[in-house]
N, C-alpha and C positions, 0 to 999 in steps of 0.2 A: 286370454289367457294362457290360448296356447304359442301366441308371437312371442310373451317374455319367456317362457321354457324354454322356447329355443335359441332364442337371443343368450338366456343364461348357460343352457348347455353348450351352445358354441363359443362363448368366452372362455367357458372352465375347461373346454378340449384345445384352445387354442393358448391354455398358459403354460400347459409340461414343456411345449415347444421353444415358446420365448423365453422359460427358464434354462434350459435345458441349452439355447444359443447365447445367453449371460453367462453363464459356467462356463461353457468352452472359452469365451472370451476372455473370461478371468482366471482361466486354468490353464497352461497350454500343454499340459499333458492329454496327449488321446490315449484311446486304448482303441487296437486295429488288429481282428482277429487273434484276441488269444494277447496278444504282444503290448506293448506302451509304446509311445510315441513320445520322446521327447524333442522341446524346442530346445536349441541354445544356438549363444551369440560366441562367433571365436574370437579367442582373446588372446594376447601373447602371453607364453608364459614365461620362470622364470630362469629358463637356457638350464635344468636339468635336468631333462627328459632323457633326451641324446644320452649324458651321462650315463643316468642309470639303465637304458635300456641295453646299452653297451659292456654291462658288467656281465658277465659269462656266468655267475648262477643265476641270473632275471634270465637271460637268454634261453638257458637250457632250461627250465621251467617253463618259460612262454610256451616254446615250441612242444614241450611233453605235455601241457594242461591244454594247452588253448589251439594247437595246433599248426602255428605256423612262426615262423621266422619275422620278428615284430621291424620294421623302420627302427632306426635309430634315434626315436623322437616322439611325441605325443603332440595330439590335439587338444589345445585347452580351449573348453568350452563353458559361457558363464548360462547357469539354467539355475530356474529358482529352487527353494530347499524344498516346496514339495514336490518337484519332480522326482530330485534325489529320494524321498523319504516314498515316494510310492516305486521307485529303480529295486530302492534295498527291501523292500519285499518279498523279491527275487533271490532265490539261494544264488551266493555267489561261488564262484570256481574259485581256489585259495592258493595263490604263490607264496610258498615260506617264505618266512624273514633267516637270517641267518649274521653270523656275526664273524669279521676277519680283522686282524690286527691291532684287538680292542677296541671295532667300532662295530656298534650293529647297525644293520641295515633291514628296514621292518620288511615287513607281507603285504600281499596286494588282494584286493578283494577286486575279482571280475568278474563282467555282467556281457554276456555275449551279445553283443549288437553289431548294426552294418549304419552305415550313410552309402544313401545313393549306391544299394547294393553292392557297397565294398563292407566287404567283411571285417569283424575286429573284436574290439573287447572296451569297457568303459574300465577302465580302473580307477580303483580309490584306493592310496596308499595307507599304511595301517600311522607311519609319519608321515605328515603331511602340512606342509608352508603354505598351501595354498589358502584362499579364502574357503570358506563353506559353500559357496554356491559354483564354486569350481571343481569339472570334472575334468579328466583325462580319457582321449581315448587312443588307443593302438591300434594299427592294423600289418598287413605286411608291406603298403608302400607310403609314401609319403603325398598324405591329402591333401595339403596345402597346395602341391602341384598338378598332380593326380585329377583333382579335382576346382582347380582355379579358384580357390579360395585365400580371402584375406581379412583379417581383422575387422570385426565390427559384422561380416557376412553373418546371416543367420539360416542357417540350416536343422533337420530334421534328423535324430538319431532312433532309430527303431532296435529296440528291446528284441529278442530272441526269445 
């Protein structure tokens, strides 16, 4: 009788580890010392990041609110909807939109993050042509060149 109790108890103790491992395999969002780590796959963008990151309004707002001069382009990453939902639980830094020449340029929600110890921000534009599973990352440097990245590479993004 005692042996069966030991077997049942050891099985019960092992199950949480199994379920934790299974959960982590199916949910690529990690939690790391209070922060969230997302896993993304690098994708080619629409070619519009350079245009918007070069606009004086956005350059000024990014410098004032995020604290750096952004490289004129974005790194596009495919992530899961669950990861985006998890990220959006944090309070964003808001870049205001504006109007110019009868055109409306939307605002941006920014989330402090880093990739391989390079600080930057995940940006989610209010007006967005990307699919729901694409996020953009801005930084003071060209991340693809700096980190020798190419489309299809998997990377981790650590939210602060």
